[in-house]
C-alpha positions, 0 to 999 in steps of 0.5 A: 433474753440475751441472744448468746444464751438462746441455744443453751435455753432451748431445753429449758424453753421446751415443754417436758414430755408427758407420759403417764405411768402406764405408758412409762411401764409399757415403754420399759417392758417393750424396750428394756424387758423390765416388767415393773410399775412406774411412779412419776418423780418430780423433774423440771425439763424431762420426766423420770419414773421409778420402776418397781418390779415384783422381786423387789428390784427398782430402776429409773426410766429417764425420758429426755426432753425432746429438745435435748440433743442426742449428743448431750444424752450420749455425753451423760451416758459416757460420763457415767460409764467412765465413772464406773470404770474409773471408780467402780464404788462411786455412788452414781447410777449405772446405765443399763442396756436395752434388748439391742445392747444400746444405752438409749432408745427412741420413742414417740410421745403422745403429742407426736414429738420424738425423744429418747429414753434410758434405763438406769439403776435406782439408788436408794436413799434419802435426799439430803434436803429432808435430813438434819444438817450437821457438820459430819454430813457436810464433810461427807458431802464435800468429800463425796463430791471431790471423789466424783470429780477425781473420777471424772478427771480425764473424761472427755466428750465432743459435747462436753463444752456445750452451751448451758444456762446453768454454767456459772462461768458464763453468768454474764450472759444472763445480765439482760434478765435482771430487769425482767425479773426484779425491780428497785432494791432487788434489781440493784442488788442483782446488778451489784452481784453481776458486777462482782462476777464480772470482776473475777470472770477473767481469772477463770481462763487461767484455772483448770477445767474438766467435766463436772456434775455442775448441779450438786444441790441437796435434792441430788445427793442421797444419804442412807436411811440409817446414817444420814452422814453416809452418801449413797447417791449423787444423781441427775447428771443433766447439767454435766459440762466441761467448765472450770473445776472451781465452779463445781465446788462453788455450786455444791457450797451454795446449797450448804447455807441452809439448816444452820445457825452459821451459814458461812461457817457451814460452807467453810466446812464443806469447802474444807472437806472437798479441799482435803480430797481434791485440793484447790489451788491458789487461784481457785481459792481466791474466787470460789466464794464469789462464784458461790454467790454467783450461783445464787444469782444464776438461780434467781434469774433462771427460776424467775424467768422460767416460772413465767413460762411454766407456772403449772410447775411453779413449786418445782421450779422455785424450790431453790429460789427463796433460799437463793434470795436469802443467800444474796441478802446475807452476802450483799453487805460483805466485800469479796475479800471478807466473803472469801476469808470466811468461806476458806476459814475451814481450810486454814484450820485443817480440822476435819477429824 
């Protein structure tokens, strides 16, 4: 892969930790004083365990990938602390402290590698991915993401500008992957979308930047069991990064295409809802649709590349892959202007009641 992305690929290229449930329970008890049964949750590059205590309490134990730098973990901890200080009611996990009052603790994995663990509150809810998609839900999701970004506004951290393969603003660094993962017409389509991104990339330098979640897909947003339009959680801050704010909207919008007869109309509803809470300026509106397409391009490239290295985790790695291919096919014959106008059509109507 391109040399420019080597540092950012380190965590994706490193085998995830491999604690079993019993070991996770022991770690939680020893370091955090939590006596609970552990259940392994699906993850790509780290490990997450749900901890259930006897009194009905639940927590989340996060075991970082050993290649994850300590300052990146600290970035995630500091961001969550900032959000809770700025917006106490925000639907994000709270970082808990261990017996020494620290947010993280070091452990040695069974294979000898060292890493760190964290304990978070566990947010109840259903992943949006498993619920019926409706306009009301998309409006709720757009508003919730905008509220999160408002809470993150003003947050800074020395590690926030770290290298990250999933940063859509630097998608051009993945261009060398195209001919590794696709051939023929598919490769030609990917090259075409990469060229479209390169055409708008210079505009990013003029747009506002801040720390963003950067991974607001439908598994990372939870809704209430009794009301699938009420957001109860935005989780997984592993892709947190300082980047153009418009990349946040584009990433969230990219996952609104499924579960509807009018995919781009659904995207327009989400973007308009975000805009109603945190208005996009003219430059951001001009390129948000193209960056949405670029997110699908990045998804295809990274997942096709990564699954070749970790085929045992194929189902999890490729969970967004088919939809990203479908999204690219859907948009391939649309010019940038037509795509932009369709995605912004909800802003023009202003009807979000």
